[in-house]
Jmol script that loads the backbone (N, CA, C; Angstrom):
load data "model"
ATOM      1  N   MET A   1      -0.189-130.363 -30.153  1.00  0.00           N
ATOM      2  CA  MET A   1       1.217-130.297 -29.930  1.00  0.00           C
ATOM      3  C   MET A   1       1.586-129.776 -28.552  1.00  0.00           C
ATOM      4  N   THR A   2       2.412-130.423 -27.910  1.00  0.00           N
ATOM      5  CA  THR A   2       2.910-129.985 -26.589  1.00  0.00           C
ATOM      6  C   THR A   2       4.066-128.972 -26.767  1.00  0.00           C
ATOM      7  N   PRO A   3       3.989-127.862 -26.158  1.00  0.00           N
ATOM      8  CA  PRO A   3       5.001-126.879 -26.233  1.00  0.00           C
ATOM      9  C   PRO A   3       6.328-127.371 -25.535  1.00  0.00           C
ATOM     10  N   ALA A   4       7.397-127.025 -26.100  1.00  0.00           N
ATOM     11  CA  ALA A   4       8.742-127.524 -25.526  1.00  0.00           C
ATOM     12  C   ALA A   4       8.868-126.714 -24.175  1.00  0.00           C
ATOM     13  N   PRO A   5       9.543-127.509 -23.281  1.00  0.00           N
ATOM     14  CA  PRO A   5       9.840-126.870 -21.947  1.00  0.00           C
ATOM     15  C   PRO A   5      10.661-125.608 -22.076  1.00  0.00           C
ATOM     16  N   PRO A   6      10.604-124.700 -21.134  1.00  0.00           N
ATOM     17  CA  PRO A   6      11.368-123.459 -21.196  1.00  0.00           C
ATOM     18  C   PRO A   6      12.885-123.852 -21.138  1.00  0.00           C
ATOM     19  N   ARG A   7      13.659-123.104 -21.830  1.00  0.00           N
ATOM     20  CA  ARG A   7      15.115-123.276 -21.848  1.00  0.00           C
ATOM     21  C   ARG A   7      15.768-122.802 -20.540  1.00  0.00           C
ATOM     22  N   ARG A   8      16.588-123.565 -20.037  1.00  0.00           N
ATOM     23  CA  ARG A   8      17.273-123.262 -18.799  1.00  0.00           C
ATOM     24  C   ARG A   8      18.623-122.600 -19.206  1.00  0.00           C
ATOM     25  N   LEU A   9      18.917-121.416 -18.518  1.00  0.00           N
ATOM     26  CA  LEU A   9      20.176-120.843 -18.786  1.00  0.00           C
ATOM     27  C   LEU A   9      21.268-121.508 -18.056  1.00  0.00           C
ATOM     28  N   ALA A  10      22.465-121.498 -18.512  1.00  0.00           N
ATOM     29  CA  ALA A  10      23.617-122.147 -17.884  1.00  0.00           C
ATOM     30  C   ALA A  10      24.864-121.451 -18.296  1.00  0.00           C
ATOM     31  N   PRO A  11      25.900-121.532 -17.496  1.00  0.00           N
ATOM     32  CA  PRO A  11      27.158-120.973 -17.778  1.00  0.00           C
ATOM     33  C   PRO A  11      27.680-121.190 -19.182  1.00  0.00           C
ATOM     34  N   ASP A  12      27.449-122.367 -19.722  1.00  0.00           N
ATOM     35  CA  ASP A  12      27.908-122.671 -21.104  1.00  0.00           C
ATOM     36  C   ASP A  12      26.866-122.218 -22.164  1.00  0.00           C
ATOM     37  N   ASP A  13      25.739-121.765 -21.691  1.00  0.00           N
ATOM     38  CA  ASP A  13      24.578-121.357 -22.614  1.00  0.00           C
ATOM     39  C   ASP A  13      23.908-120.160 -21.916  1.00  0.00           C
ATOM     40  N   PRO A  14      24.585-119.081 -21.767  1.00  0.00           N
ATOM     41  CA  PRO A  14      23.990-117.944 -20.984  1.00  0.00           C
ATOM     42  C   PRO A  14      23.029-117.140 -21.756  1.00  0.00           C
ATOM     43  N   GLY A  15      22.167-116.474 -21.005  1.00  0.00           N
ATOM     44  CA  GLY A  15      21.248-115.461 -21.613  1.00  0.00           C
ATOM     45  C   GLY A  15      22.041-114.164 -21.851  1.00  0.00           C
ATOM     46  N   PHE A  16      21.487-113.241 -22.659  1.00  0.00           N
ATOM     47  CA  PHE A  16      22.151-111.953 -23.052  1.00  0.00           C
ATOM     48  C   PHE A  16      21.474-110.735 -22.537  1.00  0.00           C
ATOM     49  N   VAL A  17      22.098-109.855 -21.885  1.00  0.00           N
ATOM     50  CA  VAL A  17      21.528-108.639 -21.386  1.00  0.00           C
ATOM     51  C   VAL A  17      22.250-107.516 -22.137  1.00  0.00           C
ATOM     52  N   SER A  18      21.494-106.825 -22.978  1.00  0.00           N
ATOM     53  CA  SER A  18      22.050-105.671 -23.759  1.00  0.00           C
ATOM     54  C   SER A  18      22.267-104.499 -22.789  1.00  0.00           C
ATOM     55  N   ALA A  19      23.181-103.626 -23.247  1.00  0.00           N
ATOM     56  CA  ALA A  19      23.395-102.360 -22.468  1.00  0.00           C
ATOM     57  C   ALA A  19      22.161-101.561 -22.359  1.00  0.00           C
ATOM     58  N   VAL A  20      21.304-101.522 -23.384  1.00  0.00           N
ATOM     59  CA  VAL A  20      20.061-100.760 -23.280  1.00  0.00           C
ATOM     60  C   VAL A  20      19.210-101.340 -22.179  1.00  0.00           C
ATOM     61  N   VAL A  21      19.001-102.724 -22.190  1.00  0.00           N
ATOM     62  CA  VAL A  21      18.198-103.424 -21.228  1.00  0.00           C
ATOM     63  C   VAL A  21      18.736-103.082 -19.774  1.00  0.00           C
ATOM     64  N   LEU A  22      20.037-103.167 -19.627  1.00  0.00           N
ATOM     65  CA  LEU A  22      20.624-102.943 -18.317  1.00  0.00           C
ATOM     66  C   LEU A  22      20.285-101.561 -17.852  1.00  0.00           C
ATOM     67  N   ALA A  23      20.521-100.453 -18.677  1.00  0.00           N
ATOM     68  CA  ALA A  23      20.237 -99.126 -18.313  1.00  0.00           C
ATOM     69  C   ALA A  23      18.800 -98.978 -18.107  1.00  0.00           C
ATOM     70  N   GLU A  24      17.911 -99.494 -18.814  1.00  0.00           N
ATOM     71  CA  GLU A  24      16.419 -99.430 -18.696  1.00  0.00           C
ATOM     72  C   GLU A  24      15.982-100.105 -17.369  1.00  0.00           C
ATOM     73  N   THR A  25      16.600-101.222 -17.056  1.00  0.00           N
ATOM     74  CA  THR A  25      16.312-101.975 -15.818  1.00  0.00           C
ATOM     75  C   THR A  25      16.557-100.976 -14.586  1.00  0.00           C
ATOM     76  N   SER A  26      17.714-100.320 -14.621  1.00  0.00           N
ATOM     77  CA  SER A  26      18.124 -99.447 -13.517  1.00  0.00           C
ATOM     78  C   SER A  26      17.027 -98.348 -13.449  1.00  0.00           C
ATOM     79  N   TRP A  27      16.646 -97.793 -14.494  1.00  0.00           N
ATOM     80  CA  TRP A  27      15.715 -96.701 -14.499  1.00  0.00           C
ATOM     81  C   TRP A  27      14.371 -97.154 -13.948  1.00  0.00           C
ATOM     82  N   VAL A  28      13.907 -98.258 -14.434  1.00  0.00           N
ATOM     83  CA  VAL A  28      12.596 -98.780 -13.908  1.00  0.00           C
ATOM     84  C   VAL A  28      12.588 -99.152 -12.392  1.00  0.00           C
ATOM     85  N   LEU A  29      13.708 -99.735 -11.962  1.00  0.00           N
ATOM     86  CA  LEU A  29      13.835-100.033 -10.573  1.00  0.00           C
ATOM     87  C   LEU A  29      13.813 -98.742  -9.721  1.00  0.00           C
ATOM     88  N   ASP A  30      14.460 -97.750 -10.238  1.00  0.00           N
ATOM     89  CA  ASP A  30      14.552 -96.448  -9.510  1.00  0.00           C
ATOM     90  C   ASP A  30      13.196 -95.681  -9.640  1.00  0.00           C
ATOM     91  N   THR A  31      12.767 -95.442 -10.889  1.00  0.00           N
ATOM     92  CA  THR A  31      11.656 -94.514 -11.080  1.00  0.00           C
ATOM     93  C   THR A  31      10.321 -95.158 -10.884  1.00  0.00           C
ATOM     94  N   VAL A  32      10.030 -96.442 -11.243  1.00  0.00           N
ATOM     95  CA  VAL A  32       8.776 -97.025 -11.066  1.00  0.00           C
ATOM     96  C   VAL A  32       8.629 -97.726  -9.690  1.00  0.00           C
ATOM     97  N   TYR A  33       9.684 -98.421  -9.360  1.00  0.00           N
ATOM     98  CA  TYR A  33       9.604 -99.229  -8.083  1.00  0.00           C
ATOM     99  C   TYR A  33      10.242 -98.517  -6.825  1.00  0.00           C
ATOM    100  N   GLY A  34      10.874 -97.421  -7.034  1.00  0.00           N
ATOM    101  CA  GLY A  34      11.411 -96.593  -6.003  1.00  0.00           C
ATOM    102  C   GLY A  34      12.507 -97.298  -5.163  1.00  0.00           C
ATOM    103  N   ALA A  35      13.340 -98.069  -5.873  1.00  0.00           N
ATOM    104  CA  ALA A  35      14.474 -98.748  -5.185  1.00  0.00           C
ATOM    105  C   ALA A  35      15.368 -97.693  -4.563  1.00  0.00           C
ATOM    106  N   THR A  36      15.911 -98.064  -3.459  1.00  0.00           N
ATOM    107  CA  THR A  36      16.942 -97.214  -2.865  1.00  0.00           C
ATOM    108  C   THR A  36      18.206 -97.421  -3.590  1.00  0.00           C
ATOM    109  N   ARG A  37      19.167 -96.589  -3.332  1.00  0.00           N
ATOM    110  CA  ARG A  37      20.514 -96.654  -3.993  1.00  0.00           C
ATOM    111  C   ARG A  37      21.119 -98.076  -3.720  1.00  0.00           C
ATOM    112  N   ALA A  38      20.965 -98.443  -2.479  1.00  0.00           N
ATOM    113  CA  ALA A  38      21.536 -99.757  -1.994  1.00  0.00           C
ATOM    114  C   ALA A  38      20.850-100.950  -2.711  1.00  0.00           C
ATOM    115  N   GLU A  39      19.534-100.843  -2.728  1.00  0.00           N
ATOM    116  CA  GLU A  39      18.803-101.935  -3.487  1.00  0.00           C
ATOM    117  C   GLU A  39      19.064-101.903  -4.950  1.00  0.00           C
ATOM    118  N   LEU A  40      19.228-100.830  -5.559  1.00  0.00           N
ATOM    119  CA  LEU A  40      19.591-100.721  -6.974  1.00  0.00           C
ATOM    120  C   LEU A  40      20.958-101.308  -7.209  1.00  0.00           C
ATOM    121  N   ALA A  41      21.996-100.940  -6.321  1.00  0.00           N
ATOM    122  CA  ALA A  41      23.328-101.489  -6.522  1.00  0.00           C
ATOM    123  C   ALA A  41      23.348-103.003  -6.307  1.00  0.00           C
ATOM    124  N   ARG A  42      22.576-103.532  -5.407  1.00  0.00           N
ATOM    125  CA  ARG A  42      22.479-105.000  -5.214  1.00  0.00           C
ATOM    126  C   ARG A  42      21.834-105.699  -6.478  1.00  0.00           C
ATOM    127  N   ALA A  43      20.829-105.070  -7.034  1.00  0.00           N
ATOM    128  CA  ALA A  43      20.271-105.710  -8.171  1.00  0.00           C
ATOM    129  C   ALA A  43      21.118-105.665  -9.432  1.00  0.00           C
ATOM    130  N   MET A  44      21.785-104.572  -9.597  1.00  0.00           N
ATOM    131  CA  MET A  44      22.828-104.477 -10.642  1.00  0.00           C
ATOM    132  C   MET A  44      23.987-105.412 -10.517  1.00  0.00           C
ATOM    133  N   GLU A  45      24.456-105.526  -9.314  1.00  0.00           N
ATOM    134  CA  GLU A  45      25.584-106.468  -9.037  1.00  0.00           C
ATOM    135  C   GLU A  45      25.131-107.846  -9.159  1.00  0.00           C
ATOM    136  N   THR A  46      23.883-108.212  -8.833  1.00  0.00           N
ATOM    137  CA  THR A  46      23.343-109.590  -9.022  1.00  0.00           C
ATOM    138  C   THR A  46      23.390-109.952 -10.484  1.00  0.00           C
ATOM    139  N   LEU A  47      22.833-108.914 -11.292  1.00  0.00           N
ATOM    140  CA  LEU A  47      22.765-109.209 -12.765  1.00  0.00           C
ATOM    141  C   LEU A  47      24.164-109.415 -13.331  1.00  0.00           C
ATOM    142  N   LEU A  48      25.107-108.538 -12.886  1.00  0.00           N
ATOM    143  CA  LEU A  48      26.481-108.544 -13.499  1.00  0.00           C
ATOM    144  C   LEU A  48      27.284-109.822 -13.047  1.00  0.00           C
ATOM    145  N   SER A  49      26.974-110.262 -11.910  1.00  0.00           N
ATOM    146  CA  SER A  49      27.759-111.406 -11.446  1.00  0.00           C
ATOM    147  C   SER A  49      27.122-112.760 -11.708  1.00  0.00           C
ATOM    148  N   ALA A  50      26.037-112.736 -12.319  1.00  0.00           N
ATOM    149  CA  ALA A  50      25.298-114.022 -12.605  1.00  0.00           C
ATOM    150  C   ALA A  50      26.083-114.778 -13.692  1.00  0.00           C
ATOM    151  N   ASP A  51      26.550-116.041 -13.321  1.00  0.00           N
ATOM    152  CA  ASP A  51      27.256-116.761 -14.437  1.00  0.00           C
ATOM    153  C   ASP A  51      26.489-117.342 -15.500  1.00  0.00           C
ATOM    154  N   THR A  52      25.101-117.088 -15.460  1.00  0.00           N
ATOM    155  CA  THR A  52      24.288-117.533 -16.552  1.00  0.00           C
ATOM    156  C   THR A  52      23.766-116.394 -17.352  1.00  0.00           C
ATOM    157  N   LEU A  53      24.456-115.276 -17.204  1.00  0.00           N
ATOM    158  CA  LEU A  53      24.118-114.088 -18.032  1.00  0.00           C
ATOM    159  C   LEU A  53      25.443-113.516 -18.558  1.00  0.00           C
ATOM    160  N   MET A  54      25.238-113.038 -19.946  1.00  0.00           N
ATOM    161  CA  MET A  54      26.423-112.401 -20.518  1.00  0.00           C
ATOM    162  C   MET A  54      25.871-110.886 -20.666  1.00  0.00           C
ATOM    163  N   VAL A  55      26.500-109.960 -20.066  1.00  0.00           N
ATOM    164  CA  VAL A  55      26.104-108.580 -20.082  1.00  0.00           C
ATOM    165  C   VAL A  55      26.960-107.781 -20.994  1.00  0.00           C
ATOM    166  N   GLU A  56      26.349-107.141 -21.937  1.00  0.00           N
ATOM    167  CA  GLU A  56      26.988-106.292 -22.881  1.00  0.00           C
ATOM    168  C   GLU A  56      27.648-105.127 -22.182  1.00  0.00           C
ATOM    169  N   HIS A  57      28.972-104.848 -22.541  1.00  0.00           N
ATOM    170  CA  HIS A  57      29.709-103.766 -21.877  1.00  0.00           C
ATOM    171  C   HIS A  57      29.750-103.997 -20.328  1.00  0.00           C
ATOM    172  N   SER A  58      30.107-105.134 -19.959  1.00  0.00           N
ATOM    173  CA  SER A  58      30.171-105.503 -18.558  1.00  0.00           C
ATOM    174  C   SER A  58      31.166-104.661 -17.728  1.00  0.00           C
ATOM    175  N   ALA A  59      32.349-104.518 -18.334  1.00  0.00           N
ATOM    176  CA  ALA A  59      33.296-103.701 -17.715  1.00  0.00           C
ATOM    177  C   ALA A  59      32.879-102.261 -17.399  1.00  0.00           C
ATOM    178  N   SER A  60      32.162-101.691 -18.370  1.00  0.00           N
ATOM    179  CA  SER A  60      31.582-100.367 -18.112  1.00  0.00           C
ATOM    180  C   SER A  60      30.455-100.339 -17.163  1.00  0.00           C
ATOM    181  N   ALA A  61      29.728-101.511 -17.128  1.00  0.00           N
ATOM    182  CA  ALA A  61      28.664-101.600 -16.139  1.00  0.00           C
ATOM    183  C   ALA A  61      29.193-101.638 -14.735  1.00  0.00           C
ATOM    184  N   TYR A  62      30.256-102.357 -14.555  1.00  0.00           N
ATOM    185  CA  TYR A  62      30.937-102.389 -13.181  1.00  0.00           C
ATOM    186  C   TYR A  62      31.507-100.992 -12.779  1.00  0.00           C
ATOM    187  N   ARG A  63      31.983-100.170 -13.748  1.00  0.00           N
ATOM    188  CA  ARG A  63      32.424 -98.879 -13.450  1.00  0.00           C
ATOM    189  C   ARG A  63      31.206 -98.070 -13.037  1.00  0.00           C
ATOM    190  N   ALA A  64      30.036 -98.275 -13.697  1.00  0.00           N
ATOM    191  CA  ALA A  64      28.833 -97.558 -13.352  1.00  0.00           C
ATOM    192  C   ALA A  64      28.335 -97.977 -11.981  1.00  0.00           C
ATOM    193  N   LEU A  65      28.417 -99.252 -11.753  1.00  0.00           N
ATOM    194  CA  LEU A  65      28.129 -99.697 -10.386  1.00  0.00           C
ATOM    195  C   LEU A  65      28.867 -99.045  -9.311  1.00  0.00           C
ATOM    196  N   HIS A  66      30.167 -98.876  -9.517  1.00  0.00           N
ATOM    197  CA  HIS A  66      31.010 -98.129  -8.565  1.00  0.00           C
ATOM    198  C   HIS A  66      30.573 -96.722  -8.460  1.00  0.00           C
ATOM    199  N   ALA A  67      30.298 -96.082  -9.558  1.00  0.00           N
ATOM    200  CA  ALA A  67      29.772 -94.785  -9.577  1.00  0.00           C
ATOM    201  C   ALA A  67      28.453 -94.533  -8.831  1.00  0.00           C
ATOM    202  N   LEU A  68      27.582 -95.489  -9.020  1.00  0.00           N
ATOM    203  CA  LEU A  68      26.279 -95.575  -8.325  1.00  0.00           C
ATOM    204  C   LEU A  68      26.481 -95.551  -6.816  1.00  0.00           C
ATOM    205  N   ARG A  69      27.364 -96.436  -6.373  1.00  0.00           N
ATOM    206  CA  ARG A  69      27.614 -96.401  -4.991  1.00  0.00           C
ATOM    207  C   ARG A  69      28.222 -95.071  -4.475  1.00  0.00           C
ATOM    208  N   ALA A  70      28.812 -94.393  -5.383  1.00  0.00           N
ATOM    209  CA  ALA A  70      29.408 -93.051  -4.954  1.00  0.00           C
ATOM    210  C   ALA A  70      28.453 -91.892  -5.126  1.00  0.00           C
ATOM    211  N   GLY A  71      27.248 -92.153  -5.649  1.00  0.00           N
ATOM    212  CA  GLY A  71      26.200 -91.113  -5.673  1.00  0.00           C
ATOM    213  C   GLY A  71      25.765 -90.841  -7.025  1.00  0.00           C
ATOM    214  N   ALA A  72      26.332 -91.472  -8.131  1.00  0.00           N
ATOM    215  CA  ALA A  72      25.884 -91.054  -9.486  1.00  0.00           C
ATOM    216  C   ALA A  72      24.644 -92.035  -9.854  1.00  0.00           C
ATOM    217  N   ASP A  73      23.919 -91.569 -10.945  1.00  0.00           N
ATOM    218  CA  ASP A  73      22.840 -92.339 -11.497  1.00  0.00           C
ATOM    219  C   ASP A  73      23.469 -93.400 -12.268  1.00  0.00           C
ATOM    220  N   PHE A  74      23.039 -94.665 -12.099  1.00  0.00           N
ATOM    221  CA  PHE A  74      23.590 -95.794 -12.847  1.00  0.00           C
ATOM    222  C   PHE A  74      23.563 -95.661 -14.379  1.00  0.00           C
ATOM    223  N   ALA A  75      22.489 -95.332 -14.951  1.00  0.00           N
ATOM    224  CA  ALA A  75      22.360 -95.231 -16.389  1.00  0.00           C
ATOM    225  C   ALA A  75      23.340 -94.170 -16.921  1.00  0.00           C
ATOM    226  N   ASP A  76      23.333 -93.006 -16.335  1.00  0.00           N
ATOM    227  CA  ASP A  76      24.122 -91.909 -16.778  1.00  0.00           C
ATOM    228  C   ASP A  76      25.706 -92.361 -16.645  1.00  0.00           C
ATOM    229  N   ALA A  77      26.041 -92.881 -15.520  1.00  0.00           N
ATOM    230  CA  ALA A  77      27.409 -93.373 -15.435  1.00  0.00           C
ATOM    231  C   ALA A  77      27.753 -94.500 -16.382  1.00  0.00           C
ATOM    232  N   PHE A  78      26.873 -95.316 -16.689  1.00  0.00           N
ATOM    233  CA  PHE A  78      26.938 -96.504 -17.615  1.00  0.00           C
ATOM    234  C   PHE A  78      27.221 -95.947 -18.985  1.00  0.00           C
ATOM    235  N   ILE A  79      26.430 -94.930 -19.384  1.00  0.00           N
ATOM    236  CA  ILE A  79      26.611 -94.250 -20.708  1.00  0.00           C
ATOM    237  C   ILE A  79      27.922 -93.608 -20.800  1.00  0.00           C
ATOM    238  N   THR A  80      28.363 -92.903 -19.795  1.00  0.00           N
ATOM    239  CA  THR A  80      29.700 -92.226 -19.717  1.00  0.00           C
ATOM    240  C   THR A  80      30.776 -93.291 -19.823  1.00  0.00           C
ATOM    241  N   ALA A  81      30.683 -94.290 -19.132  1.00  0.00           N
ATOM    242  CA  ALA A  81      31.764 -95.400 -19.137  1.00  0.00           C
ATOM    243  C   ALA A  81      31.769 -96.015 -20.528  1.00  0.00           C
ATOM    244  N   ILE A  82      30.720 -96.318 -21.151  1.00  0.00           N
ATOM    245  CA  ILE A  82      30.697 -96.856 -22.544  1.00  0.00           C
ATOM    246  C   ILE A  82      31.305 -95.866 -23.453  1.00  0.00           C
ATOM    247  N   ASP A  83      30.967 -94.648 -23.354  1.00  0.00           N
ATOM    248  CA  ASP A  83      31.555 -93.563 -24.217  1.00  0.00           C
ATOM    249  C   ASP A  83      33.095 -93.524 -24.045  1.00  0.00           C
ATOM    250  N   ARG A  84      33.551 -93.582 -22.752  1.00  0.00           N
ATOM    251  CA  ARG A  84      34.972 -93.512 -22.548  1.00  0.00           C
ATOM    252  C   ARG A  84      35.718 -94.751 -23.110  1.00  0.00           C
ATOM    253  N   GLN A  85      35.059 -95.854 -22.981  1.00  0.00           N
ATOM    254  CA  GLN A  85      35.612 -97.212 -23.526  1.00  0.00           C
ATOM    255  C   GLN A  85      35.781 -97.061 -24.995  1.00  0.00           C
ATOM    256  N   ALA A  86      34.834 -96.325 -25.617  1.00  0.00           N
ATOM    257  CA  ALA A  86      34.893 -96.203 -27.066  1.00  0.00           C
ATOM    258  C   ALA A  86      35.904 -95.090 -27.559  1.00  0.00           C
ATOM    259  N   GLY A  87      36.535 -94.403 -26.565  1.00  0.00           N
ATOM    260  CA  GLY A  87      37.506 -93.411 -26.888  1.00  0.00           C
ATOM    261  C   GLY A  87      36.930 -91.960 -26.821  1.00  0.00           C
ATOM    262  N   CYS A  88      35.774 -91.875 -26.506  1.00  0.00           N
ATOM    263  CA  CYS A  88      35.123 -90.450 -26.373  1.00  0.00           C
ATOM    264  C   CYS A  88      35.830 -89.709 -25.226  1.00  0.00           C
ATOM    265  N   VAL A  89      36.208 -88.553 -25.493  1.00  0.00           N
ATOM    266  CA  VAL A  89      36.923 -87.764 -24.371  1.00  0.00           C
ATOM    267  C   VAL A  89      35.898 -87.080 -23.501  1.00  0.00           C
ATOM    268  N   GLU A  90      34.805 -86.634 -24.073  1.00  0.00           N
ATOM    269  CA  GLU A  90      33.860 -85.947 -23.312  1.00  0.00           C
ATOM    270  C   GLU A  90      32.391 -86.348 -23.758  1.00  0.00           C
ATOM    271  N   ALA A  91      31.627 -86.623 -22.786  1.00  0.00           N
ATOM    272  CA  ALA A  91      30.214 -86.970 -22.985  1.00  0.00           C
ATOM    273  C   ALA A  91      29.486 -85.726 -22.695  1.00  0.00           C
ATOM    274  N   VAL A  92      28.365 -85.412 -23.461  1.00  0.00           N
ATOM    275  CA  VAL A  92      27.532 -84.246 -23.113  1.00  0.00           C
ATOM    276  C   VAL A  92      26.091 -84.822 -22.899  1.00  0.00           C
ATOM    277  N   THR A  93      25.382 -83.942 -22.186  1.00  0.00           N
ATOM    278  CA  THR A  93      23.999 -84.275 -21.844  1.00  0.00           C
ATOM    279  C   THR A  93      23.168 -82.950 -21.598  1.00  0.00           C
ATOM    280  N   SER A  94      21.911 -83.129 -21.768  1.00  0.00           N
ATOM    281  CA  SER A  94      20.961 -81.985 -21.390  1.00  0.00           C
ATOM    282  C   SER A  94      20.430 -82.068 -19.990  1.00  0.00           C
ATOM    283  N   GLY A  95      20.872 -83.173 -19.302  1.00  0.00           N
ATOM    284  CA  GLY A  95      20.417 -83.350 -17.958  1.00  0.00           C
ATOM    285  C   GLY A  95      21.358 -82.802 -16.884  1.00  0.00           C
ATOM    286  N   LYS A  96      20.844 -81.814 -16.034  1.00  0.00           N
ATOM    287  CA  LYS A  96      21.803 -81.296 -15.061  1.00  0.00           C
ATOM    288  C   LYS A  96      22.367 -82.359 -14.095  1.00  0.00           C
ATOM    289  N   SER A  97      21.528 -83.258 -13.710  1.00  0.00           N
ATOM    290  CA  SER A  97      22.056 -84.325 -12.753  1.00  0.00           C
ATOM    291  C   SER A  97      23.073 -85.164 -13.425  1.00  0.00           C
ATOM    292  N   ALA A  98      22.985 -85.558 -14.701  1.00  0.00           N
ATOM    293  CA  ALA A  98      23.936 -86.332 -15.327  1.00  0.00           C
ATOM    294  C   ALA A  98      25.336 -85.602 -15.500  1.00  0.00           C
ATOM    295  N   ALA A  99      25.187 -84.280 -15.764  1.00  0.00           N
ATOM    296  CA  ALA A  99      26.453 -83.386 -15.896  1.00  0.00           C
ATOM    297  C   ALA A  99      27.057 -83.434 -14.524  1.00  0.00           C
ATOM    298  N   LYS A 100      26.350 -83.332 -13.457  1.00  0.00           N
ATOM    299  CA  LYS A 100      26.937 -83.079 -12.140  1.00  0.00           C
ATOM    300  C   LYS A 100      27.503 -84.429 -11.594  1.00  0.00           C
ATOM    301  N   ARG A 101      26.703 -85.513 -11.771  1.00  0.00           N
ATOM    302  CA  ARG A 101      27.104 -86.720 -11.110  1.00  0.00           C
ATOM    303  C   ARG A 101      27.810 -87.772 -11.943  1.00  0.00           C
ATOM    304  N   ALA A 102      27.704 -87.689 -13.212  1.00  0.00           N
ATOM    305  CA  ALA A 102      28.276 -88.671 -14.146  1.00  0.00           C
ATOM    306  C   ALA A 102      29.459 -88.166 -14.864  1.00  0.00           C
ATOM    307  N   GLY A 103      29.839 -86.941 -14.694  1.00  0.00           N
ATOM    308  CA  GLY A 103      31.017 -86.430 -15.412  1.00  0.00           C
ATOM    309  C   GLY A 103      30.757 -86.065 -16.810  1.00  0.00           C
ATOM    310  N   MET A 104      29.560 -85.745 -17.184  1.00  0.00           N
ATOM    311  CA  MET A 104      29.176 -85.246 -18.464  1.00  0.00           C
ATOM    312  C   MET A 104      29.223 -83.753 -18.525  1.00  0.00           C
ATOM    313  N   ARG A 105      29.332 -83.175 -19.760  1.00  0.00           N
ATOM    314  CA  ARG A 105      29.292 -81.732 -19.898  1.00  0.00           C
ATOM    315  C   ARG A 105      27.834 -81.374 -20.221  1.00  0.00           C
ATOM    316  N   LEU A 106      27.305 -80.397 -19.556  1.00  0.00           N
ATOM    317  CA  LEU A 106      25.979 -79.891 -19.729  1.00  0.00           C
ATOM    318  C   LEU A 106      25.940 -79.065 -21.024  1.00  0.00           C
ATOM    319  N   LEU A 107      24.900 -79.441 -21.907  1.00  0.00           N
ATOM    320  CA  LEU A 107      24.727 -78.678 -23.125  1.00  0.00           C
ATOM    321  C   LEU A 107      23.884 -77.435 -22.706  1.00  0.00           C
ATOM    322  N   ARG A 108      24.238 -76.354 -23.254  1.00  0.00           N
ATOM    323  CA  ARG A 108      23.474 -75.083 -22.941  1.00  0.00           C
ATOM    324  C   ARG A 108      22.943 -74.526 -24.270  1.00  0.00           C
TER     325      ARG A 108
END
end "model"
wireframe off; spacefill off
backbone 0.3
color backbone group
């Protein structure tokens, strides 16, 4: 039996990128591959603007992209933006960097 050819993504049949995958992608690019802030921003923007991908919480991802360019960690800013979109007034974290750069309150 011959395997079916791989499916091609198209604007009318896009792939799906979950919020978890997007946050994890930013973390891997930063931590594992040592991407610069500019490289990470380009990668995130490329994913977000691809007409063959549907990104979960895309409006929050764009807010996180803006925060990344202003110095925040993408994943932390993305989590904060999703929280705010859901009506959460204050996000809390145990990470000092997230508290400082993503507008979260540090748990003590």
